[in-house]
N, C-alpha and C positions, 0 to 999 in steps of 0.2 A: 274379685278385681284385685288386680297385680300390679305394681309399676316401680319405679325406680325413682330417682331425683328428676328426671327429664321425660319420662314418657310414662302411661298408663296403658294397661293393658285390660279387657272386660275377659274373664277366663269362665264359660260356662260348663253348668254339670253335664256329665255323658250323655245324660238322656236328653239334653236339648237338640244335639245331632242325629242325622241319620245315617249311619256309614255302609257300605257295601264294598266289598271287596271284588273285583274283577280282574281276567286274565286278558292281557293285550299284549300285541306284537311289539317288536322293541323299535320299530320304524313308526310306533305311533308316539312314542314320548317325546320326540321335539316339540309336538303339537300336542301335548296331553289334555290341557284345558279344551281344546276346541273338540277333541274327540269325546270326552266327558260330559261335555253339553249336548252332545245326542243321546247318551246313556241315561240321562236323569229321567226322561218319560219314562223309560222302561225298567228303569230300577227303583224308583220312588213314586209314592201317589202324588206328586207334585211336578207341575210343568216349569221348565227351566227358569221363565221368565218371575218366577214368584218364590225363587231361592236363592241364596249365596252360596257358592261350592268352590272347595278347592280339591286337589288331588295329590296323591303322596307314594312314590315308590317305596314298597315292603319291602323288597329285596332285589338282588341283582340274578338275572338267570343265566345259563351258559348260552351260548352264542344259537340261535336259531329255537329258542325255547321261549313261551309265554313269558310275560315279566308280571308279577301280580302287583296290582296297582289297588289301593282306597281310595273311595269317591267318599267325600265326606261333605253331607248336605245339610243347611240351616234354613229353614223356613223362613222369608224375608218378614211375616208376621211374627215370629219369635224375637227375631232380632229388633225389629221396632219398638215391641214391649219392652225389652232389656234396655234398649237406649233409651226410652222415654222413662223407665224407673230412677235412671241415674240422675237425669234431668241436666244440669249444665255441665255434669263432667263427662258427658258425650261427646261434646265438641272437644275434649283434652285426648282421646283415645288414640293411640298409635295403631289398634289392631284388636280383633275379637279371636279367642282360641277357645277350645272345649277340652276336658279332660277324658281320659280314656278308663277303661274299667276299672283300672289301677289307682287312680287318681293323677295321672302324670297329663302334662299338658301333649297334645298330638304337634305343636309345633308347626301350626297354621293360622294365615289371617284370614278370617273369615268377614271382615269389614270390607265391604266393596270399595274398591279402589277409588270411587268418585267420592268418596267419604273419610277417607283417610285426609286428615289435615298436614296441613305442611308447616311443621313448626319449628323454629331453631332449638335446637339443645340449649338450655337454662346453664348447663353444666359448663360446655363449651364457653359460652358468653360470660360465666363467671369466671373462668379461666384466663380467657382474653383479656377482660376488665383487669384482673389482678396483675397480668402480664403489662400491660398497657400502663397502669401505675406505676408499677416497679421501674419499668421503661424511662417515665417519665420522672420518676425521683432520680434515677440515676443521672439522668441529662440535667436537670435542673442543679443536682448536687456539683456536676462539672463546671456549670456557669457559674454556680458561686465560687468555687476555687479559683477561676480564671478572672474573673469579674468584680468578686467580691458584693456581688448583688444583695442586699439583705432584702429587698422586693421580692427578689426570686424564692427566697426561703418561705417568706407568706404565703407565695401563691403556691408553693408546693405544700404546704400545710392544709391550705384551701382545698387542692383537690385530691388529697388524701383523702381529708374527712367526708368530702362529697363523695367519694368511691366507697368509702366503709359503709356512709349510709345506704348507698344502691345496694350493696352486699347485703346489709341487714335485709333490706326490704324484699330482696332476692330468697333470701333464708326462709323468711315468713311466710312469702307466696308457697314456697316449696314445701314447707311444714301444715300449711294451711290445705293442700293439695292432697299429701299425704293421709290427713284426718278425714276428710269428705270422701276419700276412696275407700278407706276403711269403711265408714259408714255405710256407702253404698255398697260394699260386697258383703257386709251384714243383711242388708234388705233383701239382695238378689238371692243370698244363700237360702234365706226363710223363703222366699215365694217359689223357689225350687223344690221344696219339701213334697209337693203333690207331683202326682204325675202327668206329665206335658201332654198335649192332644197328640203328639208326634208318638210318645210312648205307647198311647191307648190304641192308636192307628197301626201302630207295629205289631201288638199284642192281637188285636183283630185280625191282622191278615194271616197271623201264624195260626191261628185256631180255627178261623172259619173254612170248610173243605173246598176243593175246586168245583163241586157239584153245587154250590149255592152262588146266586148272582144278587148282589146288594144295589138295589135301585136308589137307595135314599140312606145317607148317613148324617144325623145331627148329634152334636156334644154340645150340651148346654147348659151353665149351672149345674155341674156335676152328675147330669143326666145324659145317656146314651140312647139312642134310638135307630133301629134299623128297620129299614123297610126292604123287602127282596122276596125273591122266589129260592125254593131250593127242594131237593128231594127227600130231603129229612129234615123238615123244618123242627119236630120237636125235639130232635137228638141236639141241635143248635145251644138248648138253655143246657144240658150236661157238658156241653164242650166249654161253656164260659163261665161254668161253675168253678173249673180248674183255674182259673185266671186269679194272678194275685192283684191285678189292678181294678177288676169289676167286681161287685156282689150283686145279689138279688136278681139275676138274671130271668127273664120270665117272658113268655108270650103274651101279648097284647092283643085281645080280640079272638076271634075265630079264626084258624088257618082255612084258606079256600084254594080250591083245586084250579088250577088255569090249564084248560083242556089245549091251547093253544102251543103250550110248552112242556105239559105233561108234568109239570112241579106246581110244589104248593105254594101260594102266596103267603106272606105271613108279615107279622110286627113285632119286633122283639125289643125289650127295654131293659136296661141295666143301669146300675150307680157306678160312679167312678168312687175308689176306694177314698175316703178322706185322710189328709195329712194327719198321722199323731202327734199329740203336742209334745214338741221339742225335737222333732223328726227334721233331720238336712240331708242334705246330698253328700 
């Protein structure tokens, strides 16, 4: 989690989001978000209403050439988990971003617009308060010179004391926010040490061949279970053994031939690799 004196951002690890690079015509850029909404079902395993997403142009292309665009998708379930983890700090967020593979922020706001709070900038409020105090002090000083009013001086002192008290309260609140943000960031970093469901799904998608149809996929309590049909079910075990996110893949039960499809029906289980002590994203 990162933030300044006035706003806080929740920055997620690279594995929390799914990124896809697309080539789009330049005419689609003015309505890029609408265009990407139709691509979510094709490019990701999630429906559009279950994700928060943004797009960004990666580079400018010559006239008439496709423009490279990146689609960044954050599942709503992961977003809700992260917001719940930071508790009351979620209401102070100005946005949610994610890191790229090099640890740099993507520069996107994956917090849905409806959940972005409208908050006044406390630094601007503090500056305005100090400016008002200075202006009031100048005005009262002029009144003292013109009218020799001793009571005006007392009023000025009281106003300055009250303003100083408000300034101290604002600084204390800001320091408390920074401390709570650092604590929440530490918790989020520790939680991100294990592979996410999105990372496991992406790994399975890359390793399972096209001639294999998955009818059911379950990931629960560190266990992965796949039920489906394949022309080479026993070979799937070897394919998943190369995964860095899964371990101990094995077929559960007997492989049964399906005469309708000409494929073997199988059940395959594996364990998600547990995070090593002290590991972090």
